[in-house]
N, C-alpha and C positions, 0 to 999 in steps of 0.2 A: 495639459493633463489635469482631470479634476483628481482630488483627495478620493472620490469614491472609485475612480478607476484605478488610481496606485494602489490603492488597498486591496482590489480585486486582483490586480495583476500579482501581489504579495501572495494573496491568498491561493491563486494557481501555481504558482511557482513553488509554495510550501508543499501543496499538494503532490505535485511530481516529485520533489525531494523525500516525501514521506513514503509514495509509492517505490521510488529506487531503493529506498532503506528497507523498505519490508520485504522486496525482493531478495535483497543481500541476506537480510535476517532469516527468510522462510528458507531460500535454499542452504545457507549454513546449517540451519536446524535440520532440514530434510538429509542432508550428507551424515550429520551426527546419528541422529535416532531413527531415519528411516520416515518413508509417508505414513504410517501410522501417528505421528505428532501432529498433521496436519488436520484443523479441525474443520475447515470446509468440506463435507462429503463429496460435493461434486467435483471440487480441485484435486481432492486424493483420488477420486476413482480416475479422472483424465491424467493424474501423474503415474499411476499405476497401469493404465492402458497404453499411452504414449509416453514421451520422453518427457522427465520432471522438467527441464528448462523450457522444452516449448511450451508445456501446460502453464507454467508460472509466469512466463514470459508473455504468452496470450492473456491470463488473466490480467497481469499488471497493466497491459497496453490497453485492454479492452476498459480498465476502469481510469486511466490517463486520458483516454478519448472522451468517455464520459464526463469526467471533473471537467475537460476542457469545454465539452458543449454547454455546461452549466456557465462557465466563465464566459463564452461567446453571447449567450442569452442573458447576462448580468446577474444571474443568481449568485452572487459572490459570497451571501451569508452560507448557503448552502456549501460551496466549496470550501468554505472554512470550517464549516461544522464537520464536514466529512474528512477534514484533515485533522481534526482534534480526534474525532471518532476512531480513524485508522490509528493514530498515535497511541490513544489508551487502551483500543483493544486488539491491536496487533503488534505494535512495537514494543510496549512495554510487557506484556507477556513474553516476548520473544527475547528480551534483554535479560528477563528473569530466567527464562528456561536455558539462555545460552552463557549465562553468569557473565555478562559482559562489565567489564569495568566500570565503564560509566552509564550504567543502568539508570533509568527514571525514576 
């Protein structure tokens, strides 16, 4: 296995882990604060219209599939960049909003 492929595998695994962590943090935030705290208006609409777990799981599943397609087409830099963006703009705000002990 080449170094490039190994780094690509690491990037997509990190991307999936960040998606799972964002699912947990978002769910916890929605339980504590309600759907008003969700910043994505489309996702908030779907959560209010349908079940929160269904809408959130569907969104995270679609993001994971999209990241996996990028990995499949050797777009590893994009996957790594999206992982950092999700961490900075999704997990960091949730960690502050939820007052997590191990916040970023």
